[in-house]
C-alpha distance (Angstrom), angle and dihedral (degrees) to the residues before:
residue distance angle dihedral
M1 . . .
I2 3.82 . .
P3 3.84 117.7 .
T4 3.77 111.7 -117.7
N5 3.78 95.2 -147.1
E6 3.78 117.1 38.1
S7 3.79 106.9 -127.7
Y8 3.75 126.6 -143.7
E9 3.85 90.2 -109.7
L10 3.79 91.6 52.1
K11 3.81 90.6 51.2
E12 3.78 91.0 50.4
V13 3.80 92.0 47.7
K14 3.83 92.0 48.5
S15 3.80 92.5 48.4
L16 3.80 91.8 50.2
I17 3.81 92.9 47.5
K18 3.81 90.8 50.5
A19 3.78 91.1 49.4
L20 3.82 90.6 50.7
I21 3.81 92.8 49.9
I22 3.81 92.6 47.2
S23 3.79 92.1 49.2
N24 3.82 91.1 58.0
K25 3.76 110.6 75.8
G26 3.78 112.6 -133.4
G27 3.84 95.8 21.9
M28 3.79 130.6 -78.4
P29 3.84 131.9 -98.5
I30 3.79 116.8 -124.5
N31 3.79 95.8 -109.4
K32 3.78 91.4 53.1
I33 3.80 90.5 50.1
D34 3.81 90.4 59.8
D35 3.81 91.5 44.5
E36 3.79 93.6 50.0
Y37 3.81 90.6 47.0
H38 3.82 89.6 52.8
C39 3.83 91.1 49.3
Q40 3.82 91.0 52.5
T41 3.79 100.8 42.0
G42 3.81 105.8 18.2
D43 3.86 89.4 -121.6
F44 3.74 133.4 84.6
I45 3.80 120.1 -116.5
P46 3.88 105.7 -72.9
Y47 3.82 95.8 -139.9
L48 3.81 93.0 148.5
R49 3.77 93.0 53.1
L50 3.79 89.1 48.7
G51 3.79 91.5 55.0
F52 3.81 103.1 -99.3
T53 3.82 126.2 124.5
S54 3.84 95.2 -140.7
L55 3.76 141.5 -1.0
Y56 3.81 88.1 -105.3
D57 3.78 89.5 54.9
M58 3.77 90.8 50.2
L59 3.83 95.2 49.9
R60 3.77 92.1 45.1
N61 3.84 89.5 59.4
F62 3.78 94.5 49.2
N63 3.78 112.3 105.6
G64 3.82 113.1 -134.0
I65 3.82 95.9 28.5
R66 3.79 122.8 99.2
T67 3.80 138.2 168.7
E68 3.77 125.9 -120.4
R69 3.80 138.1 155.1
N70 3.78 120.1 -99.2
E71 3.79 128.9 -145.3
L72 3.79 91.9 -76.7
G73 3.80 92.7 50.6
D74 3.82 95.0 -108.5
V75 3.80 120.3 140.1
V76 3.79 108.7 -113.6
Y77 3.82 135.5 172.2
R78 3.82 121.4 -119.2
V79 3.80 131.8 -173.7
V80 3.82 110.5 -125.5
D81 3.85 97.6 170.6
L82 3.82 99.3 62.0
G83 3.81 100.1 166.8
R84 3.81 109.3 161.6
M85 3.82 90.5 -0.8
A86 3.78 94.7 66.5
H87 3.83 93.2 102.9
I88 3.81 90.9 52.8
D89 3.79 90.8 51.3
D90 3.83 90.1 49.5
L91 3.83 91.4 53.0
V92 3.79 91.8 48.7
R93 3.78 93.2 50.0
K94 3.82 90.6 53.9
Q95 3.77 91.3 54.9
K96 3.77 116.7 108.0
D97 3.75 117.5 -111.3
E98 3.77 112.7 -95.3
V99 3.78 111.5 -97.6
I100 3.82 116.1 -152.4
R101 3.80 104.9 -134.5
P102 3.80 122.0 -164.3
D103 3.76 114.9 -102.4
R104 3.79 103.3 -110.3
K105 3.76 92.8 -163.1
R106 3.80 91.1 53.3
K107 3.80 90.5 46.9
D108 3.79 92.2 51.8
R109 3.82 90.5 47.0
L110 3.81 91.9 53.1
T111 3.77 90.4 47.4
R112 3.78 90.9 54.2
L113 3.75 91.1 48.1
N114 3.80 92.7 52.0
N115 3.79 90.6 47.9
N116 3.85 90.8 52.7
Q117 3.76 93.0 50.8
P118 3.82 113.7 102.7
Q119 3.74 110.5 -103.9
P120 3.83 120.4 -135.0
P121 3.77 112.1 -104.0
K122 3.76 114.3 -96.5
K123 3.77 116.1 -116.4
A124 3.76 113.7 -112.0
K125 3.76 112.8 -109.2
N126 3.74 112.3 -112.7
T127 3.81 107.4 -124.1
H128 3.81 95.8 -176.2
P129 3.79 111.2 126.6
A130 3.80 91.6 -130.6
F131 3.85 88.9 64.3
N132 3.80 102.2 35.6
N133 3.74 97.1 46.9
F134 3.80 99.2 38.5
I135 3.80 113.3 137.5
S136 3.83 119.8 -159.8
E137 3.80 122.7 -142.4
G138 3.85 90.6 -114.2
E139 3.82 94.7 60.3
D140 3.78 118.8 92.7
S141 3.79 96.2 -157.2
A142 3.79 119.4 121.8
Y143 3.76 118.9 -103.5
E144 3.77 116.7 -121.9
S145 3.80 110.1 -154.8
T146 3.77 91.5 -177.4
A147 3.79 89.1 76.3
Y148 3.81 87.2 73.6
D149 3.79 100.4 32.0
D150 3.79 94.3 77.0
D151 3.81 97.1 45.8
N152 3.78 102.3 34.0
Q153 3.76 110.4 59.9
S154 3.79 96.2 155.8
P155 3.82 126.0 72.5
I156 3.80 124.3 -118.2
R157 3.76 112.3 -89.9
I158 3.81 118.3 -143.4
E159 3.78 110.7 -172.6
D160 3.77 133.4 178.8
P161 3.83 114.6 -94.8
P162 3.84 109.2 -86.2
R163 3.72 119.9 -116.0
D164 3.77 92.6 -133.2
L165 3.77 101.7 74.3
L166 3.78 93.0 -177.4
H167 3.80 90.5 72.1
V168 3.82 110.3 39.9
H169 3.79 116.1 168.3
E170 3.82 101.7 157.6
P171 2.99 142.6 136.0
L172 3.80 93.6 46.0
M173 3.79 129.7 -169.6
N174 3.81 119.9 -175.3
G175 3.75 89.4 -19.1
Q176 3.81 93.9 -53.3
Q177 3.76 125.4 111.8
L178 3.78 113.5 -120.6
I179 3.80 120.1 -132.4
G180 3.78 115.5 -144.5
D181 3.75 142.4 51.7
D182 3.81 135.9 -78.7
F183 3.79 90.5 -68.8
F184 3.81 92.6 60.2
L185 3.78 89.7 44.6
Q186 3.79 91.7 53.1
L187 3.79 89.8 50.3
A188 3.78 89.9 53.2
I189 3.79 91.1 48.9
R190 3.76 93.3 48.9
N191 3.78 99.2 42.1
L192 3.77 100.6 38.3
R193 3.80 93.4 48.8
R194 3.77 93.2 -157.7
P195 3.80 127.9 150.0
I196 3.80 112.7 -87.3
W197 3.71 128.5 -151.0
R198 3.82 130.9 173.0
K199 3.75 121.7 -137.1
A200 3.79 111.6 -122.0
R201 3.76 116.5 -114.5
K202 3.82 113.5 -108.1
N203 3.77 115.0 -122.8
């Protein structure tokens, strides 16, 4: 239903709606128009009282207002018949686009929270020569056997597997039990370059 005679209230509502749309650079979606109107007046747009079935119906019958899609593809309302509001529209168009800046307070708060979180314990660095001086096959660096000659004065012992599997202490290197399989043992034999002897099996 379109009112035959435009009332004073309708003129005031139309003027305010146009001003709200113009003040928003890039147009304004219909739900934001109603929200902004409520923020300014404390009431929502009284389209029913003015004789319209919906807010969409009301805006559709306003001369000088049209719908179009913005850069994001959303349907927005724009004022095409500016009249006395042309200078306002010109000022709004010259405004810089709003830049969303990070909230410094929030960033500082998150930093403090992260600093207060318990940190996982750091793994102790293994200082054993077998780990710190290990050389892989793919590396072209020269091997320095003197790094072991000063500290390792005893040869590598390779003994037969003990019969008591509850107490296994072989293979041994410098009095320490090695952890690993035959591959690790072969690496130790190759890289340490120490004399090797095998303990004879007891009869």
